[in-house]
C-alpha positions in Angstrom: 21.8 19.0 -3.6 19.8 19.8 -0.5 16.1 19.6 -0.9 12.9 19.9 1.5 9.6 17.8 0.7 6.4 18.0 1.6 3.7 15.6 1.3 0.0 16.7 2.2 -2.7 13.7 2.5 -6.0 14.9 3.4 -8.8 12.3 3.7 -12.9 13.5 4.4 -15.3 11.3 4.9 -19.1 11.4 5.0 -19.6 10.0 7.8 -17.3 9.6 10.9 -14.9 7.2 11.1 -14.4 5.6 14.8 -11.3 3.5 14.3 -8.4 3.6 11.6 -5.4 1.5 11.0 -2.8 3.2 8.7 0.7 1.9 7.4 2.7 5.1 6.2 5.7 4.4 3.8 6.7 8.2 3.4 10.4 8.6 5.0 13.2 9.0 2.6 15.9 6.3 2.6 19.8 7.0 3.8 22.3 5.5 1.8 25.7 6.9 -0.3 25.1 9.7 -2.1 21.6 10.3 -0.6 21.0 11.4 3.0 17.7 12.3 4.5 19.0 14.5 7.3 15.3 15.2 8.7 12.1 14.0 8.5 8.8 14.5 10.3 5.3 13.1 10.1 2.5 15.0 11.4 -1.3 13.7 11.9 -4.3 15.4 12.3 -6.3 14.3 14.7 -3.5 12.8 17.0 -3.3 9.0 16.5 -3.7 6.7 19.9 -1.4 4.3 19.0 2.0 4.9 17.0 5.0 3.0 16.0 7.9 3.3 13.7 9.4 0.1 11.9 12.0 -1.2 8.8 10.2 -2.9 7.0 12.1 -6.2 4.8 13.0 -4.1 2.2 15.2 -1.9 4.7 12.5 1.2 4.5 11.5 3.2 7.2 7.5 2.5 8.0 5.2 4.2 10.5 2.2 2.8 11.6 -0.9 4.4 13.6 -4.3 3.7 14.8 -7.2 6.4 15.8 -10.1 5.3 18.0 -11.7 8.4 18.2 -14.4 9.6 15.8 -13.3 12.1 12.9 -14.5 13.3 10.3 -11.1 14.4 8.7 -7.7 13.3 9.0 -4.4 14.8 7.6 -1.2 13.7 7.4 1.8 16.0 6.4 5.0 14.2 5.9 8.6 16.8 5.7 12.0 16.0 5.0 15.3 17.3 4.0 17.2 15.4 1.9 21.0 15.9 0.6 21.5 14.2 -2.7 25.4 13.9 -4.7 25.3 13.1 -7.9 25.9 9.7 -8.1 28.7 8.5 -10.9 27.4 7.4 -14.3 30.7 6.4 -16.1 31.0 2.7 -14.2 27.2 2.0 -15.1 27.5 3.2 -19.2 31.0 1.5 -19.6 30.3 -1.3 -17.6 31.5 -4.5 -19.6 28.8 -7.1 -18.0 26.4 -8.7 -20.9 22.9 -9.0 -20.2 23.0 -13.0 -20.2 25.7 -13.4 -17.6 23.3 -11.8 -15.4 20.5 -13.8 -16.2 22.9 -17.0 -15.9 23.6 -15.9 -12.4 19.7 -15.5 -11.0 19.0 -18.6 -12.6 21.4 -20.6 -10.5 20.2 -19.2 -7.7 23.2 -18.2 -6.2 22.5 -14.8 -5.3 20.0 -12.7 -2.6 18.4 -11.0 -5.3 16.7 -13.8 -7.0 13.4 -12.4 -5.5 13.6 -9.9 -7.9 13.7 -11.4 -11.1 10.0 -13.4 -9.9 6.8 -12.0 -10.6 5.3 -10.1 -7.7 1.8 -8.4 -7.0 0.9 -6.0 -9.5 4.2 -7.9 -12.1 3.7 -10.7 -14.0 6.3 -12.4 -16.6 4.1 -13.3 -19.7 5.2 -14.2 -23.5 3.5 -11.1 -24.4 5.6 -8.8 -22.0 8.9 -10.6 -23.5 7.8 -10.3 -27.0 7.5 -6.7 -26.3 10.9 -6.0 -25.1 12.7 -8.9 -27.2 14.4 -6.4 -29.6 16.2 -4.6 -26.6 17.9 -8.2 -25.4 20.0 -9.2 -28.5 23.0 -11.9 -27.4 26.1 -10.2 -26.7 24.6 -6.9 -25.6 25.8 -5.0 -22.5 23.2 -5.0 -19.3 23.7 -1.4 -19.7 23.0 -1.2 -23.6 20.1 -3.7 -23.1 18.9 -1.9 -20.4 19.0 1.7 -22.2 17.4 0.5 -25.2 14.6 -1.0 -23.4 14.4 2.9 -21.3 14.2 4.7 -24.3 11.8 2.0 -26.2 8.9 2.4 -23.0 9.3 6.2 -23.2 8.7 6.4 -27.2 6.0 3.9 -27.2 4.2 4.5 -24.5 2.4 8.3 -23.7 2.1 9.8 -20.1 -1.3 10.4 -20.2 -2.8 10.9 -16.7 -5.7 9.2 -15.3 -5.9 6.9 -18.0 -4.8 3.8 -15.7 -5.4 2.9 -12.0 -3.0 0.7 -10.0 -5.1 -2.3 -10.9 -4.2 -1.9 -14.8 -2.7 -4.8 -15.9 0.8 -4.4 -17.2 -0.2 -6.1 -20.8 -3.2 -3.2 -21.1 -0.5 -0.5 -20.6 1.1 -2.2 -24.0 -2.2 -2.5 -25.9 -3.4 0.8 -24.9 0.1 2.8 -25.4 -0.8 4.8 -22.7 0.1 5.3 -18.7 1.6 7.4 -16.2 5.0 6.7 -14.5 4.1 4.0 -12.5 2.8 2.1 -15.3 6.0 3.1 -17.0 8.0 1.4 -14.0 5.7 -1.7 -13.8 5.8 -2.2 -17.3 10.2 -1.6 -17.4 10.4 -4.4 -14.0 8.0 -6.5 -15.7 10.2 -7.0 -19.4 13.5 -7.5 -17.6 11.9 -10.1 -15.2 10.0 -11.8 -18.3 14.1 -12.2 -19.5 15.1 -13.4 -16.3 16.4 -10.2 -14.8 16.6 -8.5 -11.3 14.6 -5.1 -10.8 13.0 -3.4 -8.1 10.3 -0.9 -7.9 11.9 2.7 -6.4 9.2 5.1 -5.2 10.1 9.0 -4.6 10.1 12.2 -5.8 11.1 14.8 -8.9 12.3 18.2 -9.0 10.1 19.8 -11.6 11.2 23.1 -13.3 8.6 25.6 -14.4 8.4 27.0 -18.2 10.6 30.1 -18.5 8.6 32.5 -16.9 6.3 31.3 -15.2 6.7 30.7 -10.7 6.8 27.3 -9.8 3.1 26.4 -8.0 3.2 24.9 -4.4 1.9 21.6 -4.0 1.6 20.8 -7.5 4.2 18.3 -7.5 3.7 14.6 -7.2 4.8 11.1 -6.3 7.0 9.8 -8.6 7.9 5.9 -10.2 11.2 4.7 -11.6 13.2 1.5 -11.8 16.4 0.0 -10.2 18.5 -2.7 -11.7 21.1 -4.5 -10.1 24.9 -4.6 -11.7 27.3 -7.0 -10.7 30.3 -5.3 -9.0 28.4 -2.1 -9.2 25.3 -2.7 -7.3 21.9 -1.2 -8.1 21.4 1.4 -10.9 18.6 3.3 -11.5 16.7 4.0 -14.7 13.5 6.7 -15.2 11.8 5.4 -18.3 8.6 8.2 -17.7 11.6 10.5 -18.8 14.0 8.4 -20.3 17.3 9.5 -17.9 19.3 7.9 -15.4 18.7 9.1 -11.9 21.5 11.8 -10.5 20.6 14.6 -8.2 17.2 15.7 -8.8 15.5 12.1 -7.8 14.8 11.8 -3.9 14.6 8.5 -2.9 11.8 7.0 -0.7 11.3 3.8 -0.8 12.2 0.1 -3.0 10.1 -2.9 -3.1 9.2 -5.6 -5.6 6.2 -3.0 -6.8 3.8 -0.3 -5.9 2.2 -2.9 -3.2 4.9 -3.0 -1.2 5.8 0.8 -1.0 2.0 2.6 -1.6 2.7 5.4 0.5 -0.6 5.0 2.5 -2.2 1.4 3.1 -5.1 1.9 5.9 -8.6 0.4 6.8 -11.4 2.4 8.3 -14.4 1.7 10.4 -17.3 3.8 8.5 -19.6 3.8 5.9 -20.3 6.9 3.5 -18.0 7.7 0.6 -14.7 9.6 1.3 -13.0 12.1 -0.5 -9.0 12.5 -1.1 -6.8 15.3 -1.9 -2.9 15.3 -2.3 -0.4 17.9 -2.3 3.5 17.4 -3.1 5.5 20.3 -3.1 9.7 19.7 -3.7 11.6 22.8 -3.4 15.6 22.8 -3.6 16.8 24.8 -0.5 20.7 24.3 -0.8 23.5 23.5 -2.9 25.5 21.1 -1.2 28.8 19.4 -1.6 30.8 16.8 0.2 34.5 17.9 0.4 37.2 15.6 -0.8 
């Protein structure tokens, strides 16, 4: 499949901003089965300084600064991505036990150990471990345990936009049983890490389909978040607890990190006073069927 993604972020300031510094994480990744063939970021007003860098996690980051006064800032990121079906058979039939992966990580013999540790938004606690303990039974394969956990989160937590913020603790999501995709991802990662397993946060987009007979609304899509779990001899395998599915060809990957803190689409600082208004519009459009010849 080929997708075009348009992500527009607009800030309106009550008082003029004379200086701003921003970090953008809006360029999709390129890896096997997922190729970013085009990416462009336009900024208005045009920044005085900007530079692209690759961060520690391999994500493409754009830094920019503006020193001219402005009361309006608009960032438009446009990308095109080709996605092949990710093979699922090797994942579902993997015989590796979750306890074997835990042992591998606890021995400190693998470079992915940092993804089994607590991070800025993801704690490790007995409460979180207790929530997921019935999914991690001795003798269970890693896939079966992760699949059970994904289903439990999907059936236990209600998708409730506006109920949480980025700073809502994982334990609060468990108690309230409400959240958004970011909370679903943080909760699943927290459960995995509480059992000594490595997991990372995935940010991106998901193609949405309008109800039968309805036209898709331009700009009605949104950023999405899901989870990537390490399987020895296979690599990183993705799970989407918000939708209870294993991503295939409809999940567009922008970045990987330990949690949302590492991959926030836009972070920055402005020198001004007064309030600001933020408006975000995302449109994901399927533009072509994409096949790779054998």
